[in-house]
N, C-alpha and C positions, 0 to 999 in steps of 0.2 A: 433408289433413294440413297443418298450419301449418309453414312453413319456419323455419329459424333466421334466415336472411339472404336478402334479395333485393337484387341489385346492379343498378343502373340505369346503363348506360353500359359500353362495351367498348373504351375507349381504353387507354393505358398504365397508368393507375391502376386501372381496373376489372379489366383482365386480370391485373395483378399481384396484386391482392387475391384474386381467384378462385384463382390458383395457390397462394397461401399457405393459404387456407381449405380447399382440397382436401386438403392434407397433414395438416391439423388435424382432419379428419373432421367438419367443420361442414356441416350440411345447408343448401345454398344453391342458388339459380338465378341466372343472370346474363343480362341482356337487352340487346341492342344490336347494332350492326353494327361489326365489328372495324376499328379505325383509321379511322373515318369522317371525322374532322377532317382527316386527312392526304390521304385520297383525294378528298374533296369540296370542301375549302376551301384547298388549296395548289396553286398553278399547277405544271404539269409542268416538270421540269428544275430545280426549286429544291432548296436544301439546308437542313438544320437549322442553326440558329445556334449550338447547343451543339456542343462537340467530341465526338469518338468516345467517350472514356471516360465522358462524362456523359450518354450516350444509351441506357442499358440499361434494359429492363424488369426487374422483380424476381421471380425464382423462389426458393424457399427455399434451394436449394443453390448459387445463382448459377451454374447449369450452362449457361445459354443467355444469356450477355451478348452485346452487339453485336459484341465482338471475336470470341467463339466462333462466332457466326453467320457472320462473314466467313471464318474459318478453315475451317469445315465446307464452305463453298462455293468455296474457293480464291480468294476475293476479297482484294485488297490492303487493309490496314487501317493507318491512322496515328492515333496517340493524339490528336494535336492537329488532325486534319483534320476538316472538316465531313462529315456523312453526307447523301448524296443522299436526297431525300424518297421516291423510288421504292424505294431500298434499305431505308429505315426501315419503309415499309409492308410490304415483303416479310418483314422481320424480325419485325414485330408479328404478322403472320399465321402465321408459322412458330412463334412463341411460343404463339399461341392454339391451333394444331393440337396442340402437344405437351403443354401444361399445362392448357388449358381446352377440351377437346373437346366439353363439354356446352353451350357457348355457344349461346343461342337468339337467332337473328337476327330478333328481333321487337321492336317498340317498345312501351313502356309509355305508354298513353294518359292514365291518371290514377291517382292513389292518394290515399287518405285514411286517417285514423286510424279504427280499429275495435276497440273494447275495449282490450285491453292491447297490440295490435299494429297492423298495417296491412293494408288491402285494396287490391290493385293490379288494375287493369283493363287488359288488353293490347289492342292495336289490333284484334286479331281477336276480341275479346269474352271471352277466357278470364279467369276470376277467380283471382287468386293471393293467398294470405294468408301473411304473414310477421311474425315477432316483431320483426325489425329490417330497416330499409331503408337501403342505402348509395347515395347519389346521387353518381355519378362522371362527370359531364358535363364537356365542354370549354368553351371560351370563346365558341363561335359564337353561342350564344343571347344573349350579352351585348354584341354589337357596338354600338358607339356612332357615331351619325351626328350631326354638329352641327345645331342647330335650323334654321339658315338653309338647309340642304340637305334637311331632312326634308319640306319643303313641295313639293319638285319631284316630278313624276310619276315612277313607278318606272322607266320606260324611260330616264330621263335621269340617274339617280343610283343608285349601288350602294355596298356596303361591300367592302373588300378581302377579307373573309372569305367573300364569296359566290363566290369562285373557288377551285378547280378550273380546268378548261379555260377558255381565254380566247377561244374561237372567236367568240363573239358580238360582240367588240369589234375583230376583225381588220379593218384597212382604215379605221378610223374615227379621228377626232380625239378624243383622250382626255386629260383632266387628272387626275393622281393627286395628292391633297392629303395631305401627310404626309412625314416624313423618317426613319421607323423602318424596321425590317426588312421589314414587310409592304409598305410603300410602295415601297421600292427593289426588292424581289424581284418585285412585280407589274409595276412599270414595266419592269424588264428583260425579263420574259416577254412583255409587250405589244409592246415594241420588237422582240424577236426574231421574233414572229409577224406583224409587218407593220402594227401600229397606229402612228399618228403621235402619240406620247405625250410629255407634258411633266410635270414635277414642280413643284408649288408647295409651299413650306414657310416656316415662320416663322424657322427657324434661319438663321444666316449661312452655315453649311456643314454637310454631312452628317457626323455623328459615328460613323464606322465603328468596329467593334471593333478593339482593339489586336491586332497580329499575335501568334502564339504565342511564348512565351518572354519577353515583356516583364514585369518585376516589377510587383507590385501597387502602387498609389499609397499614400501615407501614410494611416493610419486617420483617419477624420473622420466621426463619427456624425451631424454636422449635414449632411453631404453623403451622401445614401443611395447615390450612385453611386461613392463612393470604394472602392478595392480591398478593404480589410479589412472594411468594412461589408458588401460583397457576399459576402465569405467567411463572415462571421458568419451572414448570412441563409441561406446555402447549407448550412452545416455544423452549425448549431445551432438547428433549428426549435423544439426543446423549450424552449430558453432564450428564443427570440423570444416564445414563448407566455407566458412569465413577465414580460415587460416590461409596464409600465403601459399601459393602453388608449390613452392619449393618444399615447404614444411609438409604439406599433404603428401607429396611424392615420396619424401623420405620415410614418413611413417608407414605408408602403404607398402612401399618396396621392402622395408625391413621388418614389418610386422610379422611376428611368428605365425607359422601355420597352425592349424588346429592340432593341439597335442593329444596323444592317446588318453582315453579316459582312465582315471585312477583304478577303475574296476577291471581293467585289462591286464594289470600287472601279473596277477596269478594265472591268467588264461594262457599266456605264452611262455610259461616257465620251461616247457619242454622244447621250445623252438630254438635252434642254434642261432646265435647272433655274432656276426663278424663286425666288430666296432672299429672305428678309426681307420677305415679303409675307403678308398675312392676308386670307382671303376676307371680304368685307364684305356682299355681296348676291349672290343668284343667282335668276334667273328665266328662263323659256323664252320665246324670241322666234324666230319663223321656223324652228321645229323644231330650234333649237339652244339651248344654255344660254349666257345672257349672265352671265359670272362677273366680278364686280367685286372687285378686289384693292386693298389699301391698304398702303403702306409705313410704317415708323415715322415718316418725315418728313411723312406725310399725302398723298403722291403716289398718285393713283388710276390703276390700270391695268385694262384690260378684256381678257378672253379669250372666245373663242366656240367652245368644244368641242361635239362631238356628245354627249359623256357625261362625267360627273364620278365618279371613284371616291374615296370617303372612306376613306383608310387612317389613321383617326383613333382607333384603339384600342378598348378595351373597358371597360365599367363593370359590375361585378358587382351584380346586383339579384335577390335570390332570388324576388321576385314575378314575374320574367320566365320562371321555370320553370313554364310553364303546365300541366304534367302534375301538379303538386302542388295539392291541394285549397286554394283561396283561404282558407278558414276556418283551415286548418292553418298557412298562411303567415302569416296575421294574428297567430297566437299565438307565432310564433318570436321570440326575442330577437335583435335585429340591431344592427349598428354600420355606418353608412353603407350600409345595405341588404344587407349580407353577414351570414350567420348567425354568431352567437357560438358558438364550439365549446369543448368541454371538452378536457383533455389527451389524451383518447381519440377526438377528432373528433366527439363526440356533441353534437347541438344541444340547445336547451332543450326539445324534444319528445323524450321518452324513446324510445330505439330508432331515432331518425332521425339519420343521419350524413351528412356532406358531406366529400368528398375532392377533390383536384385544385385547379384555380384558385379555386374557390369558398371554399377554406380559407385563402386568402392573408392575409386580415385577421387570422386567429388564429395562423397559423404562419409567415407571411412570404412574400416574393415567390418563394422557391424552389418553392412549390406551383404556380407557373405553368409550370414546366418538368418534363421527364421525370425529372430528377435527384431531385426530391422524392419520387418514388414509393416508393423503398426504405424510407426512414424511416417514411412513412405506413403502408404495408401491414404492415410488421413490428409496429408498435405496435397498429394496429387489429385485425389478425388474432388477435393474442394476447388482446386484450380481448374480441373476439367469441367466441373459443373458451371463455374463462372464463364469459362470460355464458350461452352455450348449454349448457355443462356444468351450470351452476347451475340453469338452467331445467328440465332434465330429471333433476336429481339425484333418486335414489330415496328414498322415505320409508322409515323404519325397518321392517325386515321382521319379520313374525310367523313363528313356527315353521312350517316346511314351505312358506313362500311363496317363489316364484321371481321374481327381478327381471330385466327386459329393458330394453335401451337401444338406440336406433336411431341409427346414424351414416351419413353418406355414405361411399362407397367411397374409401379412400386411393389415392394414386398408387402404381402398381406398377412 
């Protein structure tokens, strides 16, 4: 039997979409490991950068928000306080247990177009056919390492998204390159667990988040980081989609990365910071990395760490989703290597949808955060329900003929 929808990915976006499709009686299957980005790629003890009210997954009745999860378990909850990563993972798994009990913790190895739909091959060899596929993967596949570090052997360099547990770096000399949330969170975790860690950054100082309660800055669309521009991107992704392509590209390309939480300021007091320096050269000598840095004045500084961590962000490139047939990727319309999406998140290949961070070029930077899931899944689930209903709409009946239609079971 051909499914209406196959969902690839079980993070906040994939789980939220599945919860909405289930109530709409759409035949779907969802593949992936719940909250894997948070369990495998976030150091223990860290917190989300978004505040509590912006960290909820989406179910149709909003019956299990992050606030409700805290209340059900007798945990304290503050609207403007950050959520610990362990708490967020527990919340996501509780959401999955309640709304997506049919999650299949298996990976999709490959999928390609077949006729009017798609053929998916799972890692265990099962073949699944679906009229529509929704790709709901996170940012880990798009981690960016600067060219000068890519040439180093893997034992000497990694990306901040490769952690998880930091046990492999305990007791070693480590340089973290970057000044965003990933850099500061990872440096704090390494310092706490006994690594001799330093931070190297181009900035003059770390741009921490403003504490809660501070009013937004004056609107300035030439500055993507201004308060009202951030509010527009967060609250009006449908209007962002209507902006000229050039404007969208400029905002997404220059939009500031996630800043470190204001609450991290005191945590890294004891971590050495080399500011206003840019890595110029890196090579391995005597089983250590010789890291050459240069200041704006041209002064050269050398460091000799055991390991370098590039907390240098992400660059969406749909070609790096290696489970998608390369011939299909070649046919997709893209802008800066990101798929161009319709108002319903559909790519140029009919029936293929992208949600989450991959959709940022079309719907704005809010798609990089959990907050964007509610808008996304409400819009897409309604569209997919209409599409699946039209696909199985009965032909006109002759006298005495009986019509049957099959749906998945609704939530009870």
